[in-house]
C-alpha positions as CSV (number, residue, x, y, z in Angstrom):
1,M,-9.9,-101.8,11.3
2,I,-11.8,-99.7,13.8
3,G,-15.3,-98.9,12.3
4,S,-16.9,-101.1,9.4
5,V,-18.0,-100.3,5.9
6,V,-19.3,-101.8,2.7
7,A,-21.8,-100.5,0.5
8,G,-24.9,-102.5,-0.5
9,S,-28.4,-102.4,0.1
10,L,-29.9,-102.0,3.4
11,L,-32.7,-104.2,3.2
12,A,-31.9,-106.0,0.1
13,G,-30.2,-109.2,0.2
14,C,-26.8,-110.0,-1.2
15,G,-27.8,-112.9,-3.5
16,S,-27.1,-113.2,-7.2
17,D,-29.4,-110.5,-8.2
18,T,-27.7,-107.7,-6.2
19,P,-24.6,-105.6,-7.0
20,L,-23.0,-106.9,-3.9
21,A,-23.3,-110.7,-4.7
22,D,-19.5,-110.9,-5.4
23,M,-18.8,-109.7,-1.9
24,G,-19.8,-113.1,-0.5
25,H,-23.0,-114.6,0.8
26,L,-24.2,-112.3,3.2
27,T,-26.8,-114.8,4.6
28,E,-25.8,-115.5,8.2
29,R,-27.3,-113.4,10.9
30,W,-24.8,-112.2,13.6
31,I,-25.4,-109.7,16.4
32,A,-22.7,-107.3,17.5
33,A,-21.0,-108.2,20.7
34,A,-21.2,-104.4,21.9
35,P,-24.6,-103.0,22.5
36,A,-26.0,-100.1,20.5
37,S,-25.7,-97.7,23.6
38,A,-21.8,-98.1,23.3
39,A,-21.8,-95.8,20.3
40,T,-18.6,-94.4,18.9
41,T,-17.9,-91.3,16.9
42,T,-16.9,-91.5,13.4
43,T,-15.5,-88.0,12.1
44,P,-15.6,-87.2,8.4
45,P,-12.5,-85.6,6.9
46,A,-12.7,-81.8,6.3
47,V,-14.6,-81.1,3.1
48,T,-12.1,-78.5,2.1
49,A,-9.2,-80.9,2.0
50,P,-10.8,-84.5,2.4
51,V,-8.2,-87.4,2.4
52,G,-8.8,-89.9,-0.3
53,L,-11.8,-88.1,-1.6
54,L,-12.6,-85.5,-4.7
55,A,-15.4,-83.1,-5.1
56,T,-17.8,-84.1,-7.9
57,S,-17.7,-80.5,-9.0
58,G,-13.9,-80.4,-9.1
59,S,-11.5,-80.1,-11.7
60,K,-11.5,-83.9,-12.7
61,T,-14.2,-84.8,-15.1
62,I,-16.8,-87.4,-13.7
63,E,-18.7,-88.9,-16.3
64,W,-22.5,-89.7,-15.3
65,V,-22.8,-92.5,-17.8
66,N,-26.8,-92.5,-17.9
67,D,-27.6,-88.9,-18.1
68,D,-28.3,-89.0,-21.9
69,I,-30.6,-91.9,-21.7
70,S,-33.8,-89.7,-21.3
71,D,-35.0,-86.2,-21.7
72,L,-37.5,-86.5,-19.0
73,S,-37.8,-83.4,-17.0
74,P,-36.9,-84.0,-13.2
75,T,-40.1,-82.1,-12.2
76,A,-42.1,-85.0,-13.8
77,A,-44.6,-86.9,-11.9
78,A,-43.1,-89.7,-9.9
79,E,-45.3,-92.3,-11.5
80,D,-44.3,-90.9,-14.9
81,A,-40.5,-91.2,-14.3
82,I,-41.0,-94.9,-13.0
83,V,-43.2,-96.0,-16.0
84,A,-40.5,-94.5,-18.3
85,V,-37.6,-96.1,-16.7
86,W,-39.4,-99.5,-16.6
87,S,-40.3,-99.3,-20.2
88,R,-36.7,-99.8,-21.0
89,S,-36.4,-103.0,-18.9
90,N,-36.2,-106.5,-20.2
91,R,-39.0,-107.3,-17.5
92,E,-36.6,-109.7,-15.7
93,D,-33.8,-107.6,-14.2
94,R,-34.5,-105.7,-11.0
95,F,-31.8,-102.9,-11.9
96,V,-32.7,-100.6,-14.8
97,Q,-30.5,-97.8,-16.0
98,A,-31.8,-94.5,-15.2
99,S,-30.7,-90.8,-15.6
100,R,-30.3,-88.4,-12.7
101,S,-33.4,-86.5,-13.9
102,E,-35.4,-89.8,-13.9
103,I,-34.3,-90.6,-10.5
104,V,-34.8,-87.1,-9.1
105,A,-38.5,-87.2,-10.5
106,A,-39.0,-90.7,-9.2
107,L,-37.4,-90.0,-5.8
108,P,-38.0,-86.6,-4.4
109,A,-35.2,-85.3,-2.1
110,I,-32.9,-88.2,-2.7
111,Q,-29.4,-87.4,-1.8
112,F,-26.1,-88.0,-3.2
113,P,-22.4,-87.5,-2.0
114,E,-20.5,-84.5,-3.0
115,L,-17.3,-86.1,-2.2
116,I,-16.4,-89.3,-3.7
117,P,-13.3,-91.7,-3.8
118,M,-10.3,-90.4,-5.6
119,K,-10.2,-93.3,-8.3
120,V,-13.7,-92.8,-9.3
121,A,-14.1,-91.5,-13.1
122,F,-17.4,-92.8,-14.1
123,I,-20.9,-93.1,-12.0
124,T,-23.8,-95.3,-13.0
125,S,-27.4,-95.0,-11.7
126,Q,-30.3,-97.1,-11.7
127,L,-33.8,-97.5,-10.3
128,V,-34.6,-100.8,-8.5
129,F,-37.8,-102.7,-9.4
130,D,-39.9,-105.6,-8.6
131,P,-40.1,-107.4,-12.0
132,K,-43.3,-109.1,-11.1
133,T,-45.2,-105.6,-11.0
134,G,-43.1,-103.2,-12.6
135,D,-43.0,-101.0,-9.4
136,L,-40.1,-100.0,-7.4
137,A,-39.0,-102.7,-5.2
138,S,-39.9,-102.8,-1.6
139,D,-36.3,-103.0,-0.4
140,S,-34.0,-100.8,-2.4
141,V,-35.3,-98.3,-4.9
142,A,-32.0,-96.8,-6.4
143,A,-28.5,-97.9,-6.9
144,F,-25.4,-96.0,-7.9
145,G,-22.1,-97.4,-9.0
146,F,-18.8,-95.8,-8.6
147,W,-16.2,-96.9,-11.1
148,S,-12.6,-96.2,-12.1
149,D,-12.9,-97.5,-15.5
150,K,-15.5,-97.6,-18.2
151,P,-18.5,-99.5,-16.3
152,Y,-18.9,-103.2,-16.9
153,T,-15.9,-103.7,-19.1
154,K,-13.7,-105.1,-16.3
155,S,-14.6,-107.3,-13.2
156,R,-16.4,-105.5,-10.2
157,T,-13.5,-106.3,-8.1
158,V,-11.3,-104.4,-10.2
159,S,-13.0,-101.3,-11.3
160,Q,-16.0,-100.9,-9.2
161,V,-14.6,-98.8,-6.4
162,A,-18.0,-98.4,-4.4
163,V,-21.8,-98.9,-4.4
164,L,-24.6,-96.8,-2.8
165,M,-28.0,-98.4,-2.6
166,V,-30.9,-96.3,-1.5
167,A,-34.0,-97.7,0.3
168,V,-37.2,-96.2,1.6
169,D,-36.6,-95.6,5.1
170,E,-38.6,-97.7,7.7
171,P,-38.7,-96.9,11.5
172,A,-36.1,-98.8,13.1
173,P,-37.7,-101.4,15.5
174,A,-37.4,-100.5,19.2
175,P,-34.7,-102.3,21.1
176,V,-35.6,-105.4,23.1
177,V,-34.1,-107.2,25.9
178,A,-32.7,-110.7,24.4
179,D,-30.5,-113.4,25.7
180,T,-28.0,-113.5,22.6
181,I,-24.5,-114.6,22.6
182,G,-22.3,-111.7,23.3
183,V,-24.9,-109.4,24.6
184,P,-25.8,-109.5,28.4
185,E,-29.6,-110.2,29.3
186,D,-29.9,-106.8,30.9
187,Q,-28.9,-104.9,27.7
188,P,-30.7,-104.3,24.6
189,E,-29.3,-105.8,21.5
190,D,-28.8,-103.6,18.3
191,L,-31.5,-104.7,16.1
192,R,-30.3,-102.7,13.1
193,C,-26.8,-104.6,13.2
194,E,-28.6,-108.0,13.5
195,E,-30.4,-106.9,10.3
196,L,-27.3,-105.8,8.4
197,V,-24.5,-108.1,9.1
198,A,-23.6,-111.5,7.8
199,S,-20.9,-114.0,7.0
200,T,-18.5,-111.4,5.5
201,V,-19.1,-108.9,8.3
202,Q,-16.4,-109.0,10.9
203,E,-17.8,-106.2,13.1
204,C,-20.9,-103.9,13.3
205,K,-21.1,-100.7,15.4
206,A,-23.6,-98.1,16.1
207,V,-21.6,-94.8,15.4
208,T,-22.4,-91.2,15.5
209,L,-21.6,-89.0,12.3
210,E,-20.0,-85.7,13.0
211,D,-23.4,-83.8,12.4
212,G,-25.1,-85.9,15.1
213,R,-26.8,-88.6,12.8
214,A,-26.9,-92.1,14.1
215,A,-25.2,-94.5,11.6
216,W,-23.9,-98.1,11.4
217,S,-20.6,-99.0,10.3
218,L,-19.5,-102.4,9.3
219,D,-16.1,-103.9,8.7
220,A,-16.2,-106.6,5.9
221,T,-13.5,-108.8,4.4
222,D,-13.3,-106.6,1.3
223,G,-14.1,-103.2,2.2
224,W,-16.2,-100.9,4.6
225,R,-19.9,-100.3,4.8
226,L,-21.8,-97.4,6.3
227,V,-25.5,-97.2,6.8
228,W,-27.5,-94.1,7.7
229,S,-30.8,-92.4,7.2
230,E,-31.8,-88.9,6.2
231,Y,-35.1,-87.3,4.9
232,G,-37.1,-90.6,4.3
233,Y,-34.4,-92.8,2.8
234,T,-31.9,-95.0,4.0
235,Y,-28.4,-95.0,2.5
236,D,-26.1,-98.1,2.3
237,L,-22.6,-97.3,1.1
238,F,-20.0,-99.9,0.4
239,V,-16.4,-98.8,-0.5
240,R,-14.1,-101.5,-1.6
241,N,-10.8,-101.9,0.1
242,A,-11.2,-98.5,1.8
243,A,-8.4,-97.9,4.4
244,D,-11.1,-97.0,7.2
245,V,-14.5,-96.0,7.9
246,D,-13.6,-92.2,8.0
247,L,-13.6,-92.0,4.2
248,L,-17.2,-93.3,4.1
249,A,-18.2,-91.0,6.9
250,G,-16.8,-88.2,4.8
251,M,-18.9,-89.1,1.8
252,A,-22.0,-89.6,4.1
253,G,-21.3,-86.0,5.6
254,S,-21.2,-84.4,2.0
255,C,-24.5,-85.7,0.8
256,K,-26.8,-83.1,-0.6
257,E,-30.0,-83.2,-2.8
258,L,-29.3,-84.9,-6.0
259,V,-29.2,-82.3,-8.9
260,P,-30.1,-83.6,-12.3
261,V,-27.8,-82.8,-15.2
262,V,-28.7,-83.8,-18.6
263,S,-26.4,-85.2,-21.5
264,V,-22.9,-85.1,-20.1
265,L,-21.5,-87.8,-22.2
266,A,-19.6,-86.6,-25.3
267,T,-19.8,-89.9,-26.9
268,G,-23.4,-90.6,-26.5
269,D,-22.7,-94.2,-25.9
270,E,-25.3,-95.9,-23.7
271,P,-23.7,-98.0,-21.0
272,E,-23.3,-101.7,-21.3
273,G,-25.5,-103.5,-18.5
274,A,-24.0,-106.1,-16.2
275,P,-25.5,-109.1,-14.5
276,V,-25.8,-108.4,-10.9
277,G,-22.8,-109.8,-9.0
278,I,-21.3,-111.6,-12.0
279,D,-17.8,-110.2,-13.0
280,N,-17.9,-111.9,-16.7
281,E,-18.8,-110.0,-19.8
282,P,-22.4,-108.5,-19.1
283,S,-25.8,-108.7,-21.2
284,A,-27.0,-105.6,-22.6
285,D,-30.2,-105.2,-20.4
286,A,-29.0,-106.1,-16.9
287,A,-27.7,-103.4,-14.7
288,G,-26.8,-103.8,-10.8
289,S,-25.1,-100.4,-10.4
């Protein structure tokens, strides 16, 4: 594969309490052989006729599973939205199901792709907390799951097509000269790649999206991952078994400010929860996108 992509959390680890735990133990730190300056360009597919993608506003019905959880106004104060979502938690799990309105209120200007993989029929959404404090976590603050079947009724490897993790953006550290394997002493290492990659990542590259934004693509054993920042947030997108990074670049290029839509579920069923990183039958309170 040329680029690299996998969706998960930018700063969040991939342990047993994250939605990417089933992708392998991303614990080994590895620095890309190519320096950050050797950037490549990733061109998203045309929005009018995307390959492998469909529009969320198109003819296919996409169910936002959590939109009937709450009638909180998207213009509510951020603290009120965070408290409302946390009040539904079991005080142990980091991921708590939340409606689009609650996420928009809690995280103003957060974005979401208008183009999603063809197989997706359901979308789940959560806020991510520090269970010790009840505040939003310091790494990831929101998670979105893209499913081909009703969420949490089948294993993630079968029905979870993609995961989008969102973190509050932090300025990237300045490049430094380092004597690292594969990186000449006179060239700066890509610190963002060092931060992102691990044992399941085969390659990490600094890339440039079609609109000029800097991004990082990661080629993993079970999919592709693309990481980029916009308007104060860092987005970490993983698509399982994606053919190449262009599909993820198309999703990234289609991101717009998230629009809240209330009560789209005809059945009114609340989503089942799922222990993060576990493919077995989930408990009712756990989430994990």
